[in-house]
C-alpha positions, 0 to 999 in steps of 0.5 A, spaced: 557 892 866 555 899 862 552 895 857 548 891 862 545 897 865 544 901 858 540 895 856 536 895 863 534 902 862 532 901 854 528 895 857 524 899 862 523 905 858 520 901 852 516 897 857 513 903 860 512 906 853 509 900 850 504 898 855 497 900 857 497 905 863 493 900 867 498 894 865 504 898 868 507 900 874 512 905 870 507 909 867 510 915 870 517 913 869 522 918 865 529 917 863 531 922 868 528 918 873 532 912 871 538 915 870 537 918 878 536 911 880 542 908 876 546 913 880 543 911 886 545 904 885 552 906 883 553 910 889 551 904 893 556 900 890 561 905 891 560 906 898 561 898 898 567 899 895 570 904 900 568 900 906 571 894 903 578 897 901 579 902 906 581 901 913 582 909 915 576 911 918 578 918 917 579 917 909 572 913 909 569 919 912 572 924 908 569 920 902 562 919 904 562 927 906 563 928 898 557 929 894 554 923 890 557 924 883 563 926 886 564 920 890 562 916 884 567 919 880 573 919 885 572 911 887 571 909 880 577 913 877 582 912 883 580 906 886 577 902 880 581 905 875 576 907 870 578 912 865 574 919 865 571 918 858 568 911 861 565 914 867 562 920 863 559 915 858 556 911 864 553 917 868 551 920 861 555 926 862 560 930 858 567 929 859 569 936 861 563 936 866 566 929 869 573 932 869 571 939 873 567 935 878 573 930 879 578 936 880 572 939 885 572 933 889 579 933 890 579 940 893 574 938 897 578 932 900 584 936 901 579 941 905 576 935 909 583 931 910 587 938 912 
């Protein structure tokens, strides 16, 4: 899955750099914007996973109250079983940062759920 998204990101970036400004709708696109859109897509996927796999409304609400990146990390790690190093690669982030955000998300969930 991550190879496919990496391929798409590279294609979009190369397309935007190689086309004339009048030919492309991507003339203002930057890698940062692509990463942001990718995270939005991942978040929508994660929300669908939450809604499909959980029946407890309190837990669903608690997960949806988390920040986008925290929600992505928690669901991909604990529900989908993806290791933190793969999540770090997928989000183009540092492994230590992902670990800290996971711990922060767990604390937020504990506070929300009581």
